[in-house]
N, C-alpha and C positions, 0 to 999 in steps of 0.2 A: 323453390329456390329463390334466393334474392341475390341480385347482382349489385355491387357497390363499386363506383368509380370515383376516385379522389382526383383532385386537381388543386393547383394553386401554390404548390411548394416552390421553393427556390432559395437563392442566396440573398441575405439581407445583413446589413450592418447592425450591431448592437444598438438597441434603442429604437429600432425600426419596427414595422408592422407587416403582417401577411394575413391574407384570408384564405383559408382552405375550404374547398367545397367537396361535398360527397353526394353524388347523384345515385339514387336507389331506384331499382326496377325489379320486377318479378312479383312474387307472392308476398307483398308487403304486409299482409294480415298476419303472417307468421312471426312478426317481431313486434315488440312493445316498447323497445328502448333503442335509441341510436347513441353512439358514442365515438369518441376519438381516443385512441391509444397512441403511444409512441415508444420507440426502441432506439436507444442510442448504442453505438458500438460497444460491445463487451457488457452490456447491461440487459436486464430482463425487460420485457415489454410491460409498460405501466399505463394505468388508466390516467387520462387527462380530464375528460369531461363526458357527462352523459345527459341526455334529454329524453323525456317520454316521447314516443313516436306519435301517439294520439293527441287529442286535445287535452290541455291541462297538465298538471303534474309539475314537478320542480326539477331544476337543473342541479347537477352536482359537479364539483370540481376538485381536482387534486390540490392540496395545500400550496404546492409550488407554483401554481398558475392562477390562483384566486386573485381577483382584482386586476389581472393582466389579460386573461383570455375570456372570450365569451362564445358560448355555444347557442345556436338558434336554428330553427327549422322553417322551411317553407313547404307545407304540406301540399300546396297546389303544384309545386315543382318537384315534389318528392326529393327534396334536397335538404342536407344538413350542412351548416356552416361552422367554422371555427375561426373567429376573429382573434388574432394574437397580436397584442400590443406590447410595448416595452420589452422586446425580445432580448435575450442575453445568450451568450455562447452555450450555456447549459441547457438551453432549449433545442440545440441541434440534435436531430434524430430523424428517423423515418416515421412519419405519422400515418397511422392506419384508421380507416373508418370501420366501424363495427355495427352489426345488427344483432340484438339479443332478445331473448324470450325468457321471462321470469328470472332475469339477471344472469342467464347463461349465454355467453357469446356463441352465436351460431354462424354468422357470416362475416367475412372480412373483404376488404378491398385489397388492391395491390400494393398500396403504400405510396406516399409522396415524400421526397426528401426536403427537409428544411435544414438549411445551414446558416448559422449566425456567426458572423465574423466579429472579432473584437477590435 
């Protein structure tokens, strides 16, 4: 089992920035990719960004966040971050951290609310 705990959400004005953190613990050898998803009210959960859990590999982003969001990891701290810049109201959602194996999501955090006011 892997436990994921998100933090860093909150209320920010349009154009502002937030950094989300996801602390992972447990059997981390059972995942090979970490990612962030989000779910806005009335919408399906969507992928925001992914990063390989081990060394190397490349990051991937949803088109809607490219150039504004950056995903990175600190393997020493077992933590993944999502730096979000130039936020707009359409980014308002609950953001979930995810651990996946062979591209299949296996573990989820409890979610953290991000609200962007116009």
